C-alpha positions as CSV (number, residue, x, y, z in Angstrom):
1,M,0.0,0.0,0.0
2,I,1.1,3.5,-0.8
3,D,1.4,5.5,2.5
4,T,1.6,9.0,1.2
5,I,1.1,10.9,-2.0
6,L,2.4,14.4,-2.6
7,Y,0.8,16.1,-5.7
8,N,0.4,19.5,-7.3
9,A,4.1,20.0,-6.7
10,N,7.1,21.2,-8.6
11,V,9.5,18.3,-7.9
12,I,13.2,18.7,-8.6
13,T,14.5,15.2,-8.6
14,L,18.2,15.5,-9.6
15,D,17.5,12.3,-11.5
16,E,18.2,12.6,-15.2
17,R,15.6,10.1,-16.1
18,H,12.8,12.4,-15.0
19,A,14.2,15.7,-13.9
20,R,10.8,17.4,-13.0
21,V,7.6,15.8,-12.0
22,T,4.4,17.0,-10.3
23,A,3.7,14.1,-7.9
24,L,5.3,11.3,-6.0
25,A,4.3,8.3,-3.9
26,I,5.9,7.1,-0.8
27,R,5.8,3.6,0.8
28,D,7.7,2.4,3.9
29,G,9.8,5.6,4.1
30,K,11.0,5.4,0.5
31,I,10.0,6.8,-2.9
32,A,7.7,4.3,-4.6
33,A,6.8,6.2,-7.8
34,L,7.2,9.5,-9.6
35,G,5.1,11.1,-12.3
36,S,2.2,13.4,-13.1
37,N,-0.8,13.9,-10.9
38,A,-2.8,11.8,-13.3
39,E,-0.2,8.9,-13.0
40,I,0.3,9.0,-9.2
41,L,-3.0,9.8,-7.7
42,P,-4.7,6.6,-8.9
43,L,-2.1,4.7,-6.8
44,A,-3.9,5.8,-3.6
45,S,-5.8,3.3,-1.5
46,P,-8.3,4.2,1.3
47,G,-5.5,4.5,3.9
48,T,-3.2,6.7,1.8
49,R,-2.5,10.2,3.0
50,K,-2.7,12.7,0.2
51,H,-1.1,16.1,0.5
52,D,-1.9,18.9,-2.0
53,M,1.4,20.8,-2.2
54,H,-0.2,23.8,-3.9
55,G,2.7,24.3,-6.3
56,A,5.5,24.1,-3.6
57,V,8.9,23.1,-4.8
58,I,10.2,19.8,-3.5
59,M,14.0,19.0,-3.6
60,P,16.0,16.1,-2.3
61,G,16.7,16.6,1.4
62,L,19.7,18.9,2.2
63,T,22.6,17.5,4.1
64,D,25.1,19.5,6.0
65,A,28.3,17.6,5.3
66,H,30.4,19.3,8.0
67,V,28.9,20.2,11.4
68,H,29.9,19.9,15.0
69,W,26.6,18.6,16.2
70,K,27.2,18.4,20.0
71,W,28.8,21.8,20.0
72,T,26.0,23.2,17.8
73,S,23.4,21.8,20.2
74,E,25.3,23.3,23.2
75,S,25.7,26.7,21.5
76,L,21.9,27.2,21.6
77,H,22.4,27.6,25.3
78,Q,25.5,29.9,25.1
79,V,26.3,33.5,24.3
80,D,26.6,34.2,20.6
81,L,29.3,36.7,19.7
82,Y,28.8,36.7,16.0
83,G,28.6,40.2,14.6
84,T,30.1,42.0,17.5
85,R,31.9,45.1,16.2
86,N,34.5,45.5,18.9
87,I,35.8,44.0,22.1
88,R,33.7,46.2,24.4
89,E,30.5,45.1,22.7
90,A,31.5,41.5,23.0
91,V,32.3,41.8,26.7
92,E,29.0,43.5,27.3
93,R,27.1,40.8,25.5
94,V,28.9,38.2,27.6
95,A,28.0,40.1,30.8
96,A,24.3,40.3,29.8
97,H,24.3,36.6,29.2
98,A,26.1,35.9,32.5
99,A,23.3,37.7,34.4
100,A,20.9,34.9,33.4
101,V,23.2,32.0,34.2
102,P,22.9,30.4,37.6
103,A,25.6,31.2,40.1
104,G,28.5,28.8,40.1
105,E,28.1,27.8,36.4
106,W,30.7,28.5,33.7
107,I,30.0,31.4,31.3
108,R,30.4,29.9,27.8
109,G,30.1,31.4,24.3
110,Y,31.4,31.3,20.8
111,G,31.7,33.2,17.5
112,W,34.2,36.0,18.2
113,S,36.7,37.0,15.6
114,Q,39.5,39.5,16.3
115,D,40.0,40.3,12.6
116,T,36.4,41.6,12.3
117,W,36.7,43.9,15.4
118,A,37.6,47.6,15.2
119,E,40.7,46.9,17.3
120,H,42.0,44.2,14.9
121,R,43.7,42.4,17.8
122,F,43.2,39.5,20.2
123,P,41.2,40.4,23.3
124,T,42.6,39.8,26.8
125,A,41.5,38.2,30.1
126,A,41.7,41.7,31.7
127,E,38.9,43.0,29.4
128,L,36.6,40.2,30.5
129,D,37.6,40.6,34.2
130,A,36.3,44.2,34.0
131,L,32.7,42.9,33.9
132,I,33.0,39.3,34.9
133,P,35.6,39.2,37.7
134,D,34.3,36.3,39.8
135,R,33.1,33.5,37.5
136,P,35.0,31.5,34.9
137,V,34.5,32.4,31.3
138,F,35.4,30.3,28.2
139,L,34.6,31.7,24.8
140,R,35.5,29.9,21.6
141,S,36.5,31.9,18.5
142,R,34.5,31.7,15.3
143,S,37.0,29.3,13.8
144,G,36.9,27.1,16.9
145,H,40.7,27.1,17.0
146,A,41.2,29.7,19.8
147,A,39.6,30.4,23.1
148,W,39.3,33.7,25.1
149,V,39.2,33.2,28.9
150,N,39.2,35.4,31.9
151,S,41.6,35.4,34.9
152,V,39.3,33.2,37.0
153,A,39.5,30.4,34.4
154,L,43.3,30.9,34.1
155,R,43.8,30.5,37.8
156,M,41.5,27.4,37.9
157,A,43.7,25.8,35.2
158,N,46.9,26.9,37.0
159,I,48.0,28.8,33.8
160,D,50.6,31.5,34.7
161,A,53.9,32.8,33.6
162,Q,55.6,29.5,34.7
163,T,53.3,27.3,32.7
164,P,55.4,25.6,30.0
165,D,54.6,25.9,26.4
166,V,52.1,23.4,24.9
167,V,52.9,21.0,22.1
168,E,51.1,21.8,18.8
169,A,49.4,24.8,20.4
170,E,50.1,28.2,22.0
171,I,49.4,29.9,25.3
172,Q,49.5,33.5,24.2
173,R,51.7,35.6,26.5
174,D,52.5,39.3,27.0
175,V,56.0,40.8,27.0
176,S,56.5,39.6,30.7
177,G,55.6,36.1,29.8
178,S,52.2,36.2,31.6
179,P,49.2,34.6,29.8
180,T,47.0,37.1,28.0
181,G,43.8,35.0,28.1
182,I,44.1,33.7,24.5
183,L,44.6,29.9,24.0
184,I,45.3,28.8,20.4
185,E,44.6,25.2,19.2
186,W,43.3,22.2,21.1
187,N,46.1,21.3,23.4
188,A,46.1,24.8,24.9
189,M,42.3,25.2,24.9
190,L,41.8,21.9,26.7
191,L,43.8,23.1,29.7
192,V,40.7,25.2,30.6
193,E,37.9,23.5,28.7
194,G,38.8,20.2,30.4
195,L,37.6,21.8,33.7
196,I,34.1,22.6,32.5
197,P,31.5,20.2,33.8
198,V,30.5,17.7,31.1
199,P,26.7,17.2,30.6
200,T,25.4,13.6,30.8
201,P,24.8,11.8,27.5
202,E,21.0,12.1,28.3
203,Q,21.3,15.9,28.8
204,T,23.2,16.2,25.5
205,A,20.5,14.1,23.7
206,D,17.9,16.6,25.1
207,Q,19.9,19.5,23.7
208,M,20.2,17.7,20.4
209,R,16.4,17.4,20.1
210,K,16.2,21.2,20.1
211,A,19.0,21.5,17.6
212,Q,17.3,18.9,15.4
213,G,14.1,21.0,15.3
214,M,16.2,24.0,14.2
215,A,17.7,21.8,11.4
216,H,14.3,20.6,10.2
217,A,13.1,24.2,10.1
218,L,16.0,25.0,7.8
219,G,15.3,22.1,5.5
220,V,18.2,20.0,6.7
221,T,17.6,16.2,6.7
222,G,21.1,14.9,7.3
223,I,24.5,15.8,8.9
224,H,28.1,14.7,8.8
225,D,29.3,15.2,12.4
226,F,32.9,15.9,13.5
227,D,32.6,16.0,17.3
228,N,34.0,13.4,19.8
229,Q,32.6,10.1,21.0
230,D,30.3,11.7,23.5
231,C,28.3,13.1,20.6
232,L,28.0,9.5,19.2
233,N,26.8,8.4,22.6
234,A,24.1,11.0,22.7
235,L,23.0,10.2,19.1
236,Q,22.7,6.6,20.0
237,I,20.4,7.6,22.9
238,M,18.3,9.6,20.5
239,R,18.1,6.6,18.2
240,E,17.2,4.3,21.1
241,R,14.4,6.7,22.2
242,G,13.1,7.0,18.6
243,D,13.9,10.7,18.6
244,L,16.5,10.7,15.9
245,G,15.1,12.4,12.8
246,L,18.3,13.2,10.9
247,R,20.6,10.9,8.8
248,V,23.9,11.1,10.6
249,L,27.4,10.1,9.3
250,K,29.6,10.1,12.4
251,Q,33.3,10.8,11.8
252,I,35.7,9.5,14.4
253,N,38.5,11.7,15.8
254,K,41.9,10.2,15.9
255,G,41.9,9.7,19.7
256,F,39.2,7.0,19.4
257,I,40.2,5.2,16.2
258,D,42.2,2.5,18.0
259,S,39.2,1.3,19.9
260,L,37.2,1.0,16.7
261,L,39.9,-0.9,14.9
262,H,40.4,-3.2,17.9
263,M,36.7,-4.0,17.6
264,G,37.0,-4.6,13.9
265,L,34.5,-1.9,12.9
266,R,34.8,-0.2,9.5
267,T,33.6,2.8,7.6
268,G,29.9,2.4,6.9
269,F,29.1,0.4,10.1
270,G,25.5,1.2,11.2
271,D,22.2,1.8,9.4
272,D,20.6,4.5,7.3
273,W,20.1,6.7,10.4
274,L,23.4,6.5,12.2
275,R,26.6,5.1,10.6
276,L,30.3,5.4,11.0
277,G,32.2,7.6,8.6
278,N,35.9,8.2,8.4
279,L,38.9,8.7,10.7
280,K,39.2,12.5,11.3
281,I,42.6,14.2,11.7
282,F,43.6,17.8,12.1
283,A,46.6,18.8,9.9
284,D,46.7,22.5,11.0
285,G,44.8,25.3,12.6
286,A,42.6,28.0,11.1
287,I,42.8,31.3,9.5
288,G,41.0,33.1,12.3
289,A,43.7,32.1,14.8
290,H,46.4,32.7,12.1
291,S,47.3,29.1,12.7
292,A,46.5,27.6,9.3
293,Y,49.8,26.1,8.0
294,M,51.1,28.0,5.0
295,F,54.1,27.9,2.6
296,E,54.7,31.6,3.0
297,P,54.2,33.7,6.2
298,Y,51.0,35.6,7.0
299,I,51.1,39.2,5.8
300,G,52.5,41.4,8.5
301,E,53.7,38.4,10.5
302,P,57.1,37.4,8.9
303,D,57.8,34.7,11.5
304,N,54.3,33.0,11.3
305,T,53.5,30.3,8.9
306,G,50.9,28.7,11.1
307,I,50.8,25.5,13.3
308,V,51.2,21.8,12.4
309,V,48.7,19.9,14.5
310,V,49.5,16.4,13.1
311,G,52.7,16.1,11.1
312,K,53.1,14.1,7.9
313,E,54.8,11.1,9.5
314,E,52.2,10.6,12.1
315,M,49.4,11.3,9.6
316,L,50.8,8.7,7.2
317,E,50.9,6.1,10.0
318,L,47.3,6.8,11.0
319,I,45.7,7.0,7.6
320,S,47.7,3.9,6.3
321,R,46.7,1.8,9.3
322,A,43.1,3.0,9.1
323,S,42.8,2.2,5.4
324,A,44.3,-1.3,5.9
325,N,41.6,-2.0,8.5
326,G,38.6,-0.7,6.5
327,F,38.5,3.0,7.5
328,A,38.7,5.9,5.1
329,S,40.1,9.2,6.4
330,T,39.1,12.8,6.4
331,V,41.7,15.5,7.2
332,H,41.1,19.1,8.3
333,A,43.5,21.2,6.1
334,I,43.1,24.9,5.7
335,G,46.5,26.3,4.8
336,D,48.1,25.6,1.4
337,R,51.1,23.8,3.1
338,A,48.7,21.7,5.1
339,V,46.7,20.7,2.0
340,H,50.0,19.9,0.2
341,D,51.2,17.7,3.0
342,V,47.8,15.9,3.2
343,L,47.9,15.2,-0.5
344,D,51.5,13.8,-0.2
345,V,50.3,11.4,2.5
346,M,47.2,10.5,0.4
347,E,49.4,9.7,-2.6
348,Q,51.4,7.2,-0.5
349,V,48.2,5.7,0.9
350,R,46.6,5.4,-2.5
351,A,49.7,3.5,-3.7
352,E,49.3,1.1,-0.7
353,E,45.7,0.6,-1.5
354,T,46.5,-0.1,-5.2
355,A,49.0,-2.8,-4.1
356,R,46.3,-4.3,-1.9
357,R,43.8,-4.2,-4.8
358,I,41.4,-1.9,-2.9
359,P,39.3,0.1,-5.3
360,R,39.5,3.8,-4.7
361,D,35.7,4.2,-4.2
362,K,36.0,1.8,-1.2
363,R,38.1,4.3,0.6
364,R,36.4,7.7,0.1
365,H,39.1,9.9,1.6
366,R,38.2,13.6,2.2
367,I,40.0,16.8,2.8
368,E,37.9,19.1,5.0
369,H,37.8,22.8,4.1
370,V,40.6,23.0,1.4
371,Q,40.4,26.7,2.2
372,V,43.5,27.7,0.2
373,I,45.4,25.4,-2.2
374,H,48.8,26.1,-3.9
375,P,48.7,26.2,-7.7
376,M,51.0,23.2,-7.9
377,D,48.4,21.1,-6.0
378,V,45.2,22.2,-7.7
379,N,45.0,19.0,-9.9
380,R,45.9,16.5,-7.2
381,L,42.5,15.9,-5.5
382,A,41.2,14.8,-8.9
383,E,44.3,12.7,-9.6
384,L,44.0,10.9,-6.3
385,D,40.1,10.7,-6.1
386,I,39.9,12.8,-2.9
387,I,36.6,14.4,-2.0
388,A,36.7,18.1,-1.4
389,S,34.5,18.8,1.6
390,M,34.0,22.6,1.6
391,Q,31.9,25.3,3.3
392,P,30.8,28.0,0.8
393,I,29.7,30.3,3.6
394,H,33.3,30.5,4.9
395,A,34.2,32.4,1.7
396,T,31.8,35.2,2.5
397,S,32.5,35.2,6.2
398,D,36.3,35.1,5.9
399,Y,37.1,37.1,2.8
400,P,38.3,40.3,4.6
401,I,40.6,38.2,6.8
402,A,41.9,36.2,3.9
403,D,42.6,39.4,1.9
404,A,44.4,40.9,4.9
405,V,46.6,37.9,5.9
406,W,46.9,35.9,2.6
407,G,46.7,38.5,-0.2
408,D,45.6,38.4,-3.8
409,E,47.7,35.7,-5.2
410,R,46.8,33.1,-2.6
411,C,43.2,34.2,-2.5
412,K,42.6,33.4,-6.1
413,L,42.6,29.7,-5.1
414,A,41.0,30.2,-1.7
415,Y,37.6,28.9,-0.8
416,N,37.3,27.8,-4.4
417,P,35.0,24.9,-5.2
418,R,35.0,26.0,-8.9
419,A,38.6,24.9,-9.2
420,Q,37.8,21.4,-8.0
421,L,34.5,20.9,-9.8
422,D,36.1,21.9,-13.1
423,R,38.6,19.0,-12.5
424,G,35.9,16.5,-11.8
425,V,36.4,16.3,-8.1
426,T,33.4,15.2,-6.0
427,V,32.5,18.2,-3.8
428,C,30.3,18.1,-0.7
429,F,29.2,21.2,1.2
430,G,28.5,22.0,4.9
431,S,28.4,24.9,7.3
432,D,31.0,24.0,10.0
433,S,28.4,25.1,12.5
434,P,28.8,26.6,15.0
435,C,32.0,28.0,13.6
436,D,29.7,29.5,10.9
437,V,26.0,29.9,10.4
438,F,24.0,26.7,10.2
439,G,21.7,26.2,7.2
440,S,22.2,24.9,3.7
441,L,20.3,27.7,1.9
442,R,22.7,30.3,3.3
443,G,25.5,28.2,1.9
444,I,23.9,27.9,-1.5
445,H,23.5,31.6,-1.7
446,A,27.2,32.1,-0.8
447,A,28.3,29.5,-3.3
448,V,26.4,31.1,-6.2
449,T,27.0,34.8,-5.4
450,R,30.2,34.9,-3.4
451,R,28.5,37.8,-1.5
452,R,27.4,38.4,2.1
453,T,23.7,38.9,2.9
454,D,24.4,42.7,2.8
455,G,25.7,42.5,-0.7
456,T,29.4,43.0,0.1
457,P,32.0,42.9,-1.3
458,G,30.1,44.0,-4.5
459,V,27.8,42.9,-7.3
460,D,30.2,40.3,-8.7
461,G,31.2,38.8,-5.4
462,W,34.6,38.0,-4.0
463,Y,36.7,36.5,-6.8
464,P,33.7,35.9,-9.0
465,E,35.6,33.3,-11.1
466,A,35.0,31.0,-8.1
467,R,31.2,31.2,-8.3
468,I,29.3,28.0,-9.1
469,S,25.9,27.3,-10.6
470,I,22.8,26.8,-8.6
471,D,22.7,23.2,-9.8
472,E,26.3,22.6,-8.6
473,A,25.5,24.2,-5.3
474,I,22.4,22.1,-4.6
475,K,24.2,18.9,-5.6
476,G,27.0,19.7,-3.1
477,Y,24.4,19.5,-0.3
478,T,22.6,16.5,-1.8
479,M,24.4,14.1,-4.2
480,G,27.9,15.1,-3.2
481,A,27.1,14.6,0.5
482,A,25.4,11.3,-0.3
483,Y,28.5,10.0,-2.2
484,A,30.8,11.1,0.7
485,A,28.6,9.1,3.0
486,G,28.6,6.0,0.8
487,M,24.8,6.3,0.4
488,E,24.5,7.5,-3.2
489,D,22.4,4.5,-4.1
490,R,19.6,5.7,-1.8
491,L,20.2,9.3,-0.9
492,G,20.8,12.6,-2.6
493,K,18.1,12.5,-5.3
494,I,14.4,11.7,-5.6
495,A,14.0,8.4,-7.4
496,P,12.2,5.1,-6.9
497,G,13.8,3.1,-4.1
498,Y,15.5,6.2,-2.6
499,L,14.8,7.3,1.0
500,A,11.9,9.8,1.2
501,D,14.0,12.7,2.6
502,L,12.6,15.9,1.1
503,T,13.1,19.6,1.5
504,V,10.1,21.8,0.5
505,V,10.6,25.4,-0.4
506,D,8.3,28.2,-1.6
507,R,10.4,29.2,-4.7
508,D,12.2,27.4,-7.5
509,L,15.9,28.0,-6.8
510,Y,16.7,27.4,-10.5
511,A,14.4,30.2,-11.6
512,I,15.4,33.2,-9.4
513,P,18.4,35.5,-9.3
514,G,21.1,34.7,-6.8
515,D,20.2,37.6,-4.6
516,E,16.7,36.2,-4.1
517,L,18.0,33.0,-2.7
518,L,18.0,34.7,0.7
519,D,14.2,35.2,0.4
520,V,13.5,31.4,-0.1
521,N,11.5,30.0,2.8
522,V,11.4,26.3,3.9
523,C,7.8,25.2,3.9
524,G,8.3,21.6,5.0
525,T,10.9,18.9,5.8
526,M,10.3,15.2,5.5
527,V,12.8,12.5,6.6
528,G,12.0,8.8,6.0
529,G,8.5,9.6,4.7
530,V,7.6,11.4,7.9
531,W,6.9,15.1,8.0
532,R,9.3,16.7,10.6
533,Y,8.5,20.3,9.9
534,G,5.7,22.3,8.1
535,E,2.0,22.6,7.7
536,W,1.6,19.0,6.4
537,M,2.5,17.6,9.9
538,R,-1.0,18.3,10.9
């Protein structure tokens, strides 16, 4: 029996056999048939639910292929520092948030960026102390690769002038050697963050339910997560409760890969709701913290070429061992030297896989971000069949910083999916939330226009030669993400036998100017044949 029929719709299938139809039928959470109203409506039986879509546009469900889901869920309960114009405004926003936080609890927040402030410098603990002198404060930067803390937090972590330097990270210090309140990269940040009380997995699952509602309201039906194993634990609780309404590909950070390999698990273990993805490694830092690893120094910082988080030798050992035991790898690489080093490692691993007669599509390795690539490396992702997992909204968020610290020659190949698509590379798109704004439609706008929501930097966008088409942008959030997850045979398009994951919007994205993409509204979201958002839930 057909469970549900949607008719009087404008259905964009992304399936070349029938690119546009007006109706579809759903059975057992999957697409059963596509066609015209006249072809599909007669398939109804007395128990079939029929929904008149009144001309609404239906697309394959949108997947955010790079998100920190636990962190995103937590951020809904923290102070948001996006858009602050200067340090004083940021401190005042933190203080206003602190007034509503129960006594004794940490003050947490995210989203600051020193390069967007009037001062164009890192803030200090003393500036937080002025308004929050008696409670610990921990504020992640927008990139997620730096933290701003107050003096209470520094004292709790025993960080002072005598604290030794941290491997693969930095405790920023003043001229006297005293810590300023800025911690750069994970090993330094964890000195303080490790003191923050950890919510129970059940509490995290509750927070995720709220975030999931936000995702559905934005038309998102799936995510690729990059948080630690506590996120996986909470997701399993949601699955056990019957609350999980997103398709989740769970990447595994390098600290936990040994446990999985010991158990004999492999990429793809799980089901259509929750499955294991790749080993995740950080090659370098981020542009916001000026820690992305570069061939040439940052402009104005002749001694700074960034930070190596995992070096080539260790990376090769990790990726090689993971591949030999059934895990693909995905590596965070933002700077051009980091991308180069990752490609060198991937070249060696591909040779090993060839010797073991492992087809390339059985190890779908990814580079996350690829924010700037050296001209000598621009062809290598295609040559090695490496997926480019990129975040179009980073280009519009970061372009003033990139212009300032990388300059014109490097920025020509920065945040540039066009360069990879033209070479036949599979590209998938995400938001990197909460490091940037969650929501695929915002990312589609950024990819197509290379402009911010206010129209800057101009009518043609930032490096307009890097713009992509609306079709390429949508496919990055659908078919590209499905391929990266190993689910292209059942996800990423609307076709018979495919999962009934749908995003419903009020305008045809293919028929409107790029500027009007910001005016598109999500009307409904369906995952597994069940309405999760919109008027048809009633």
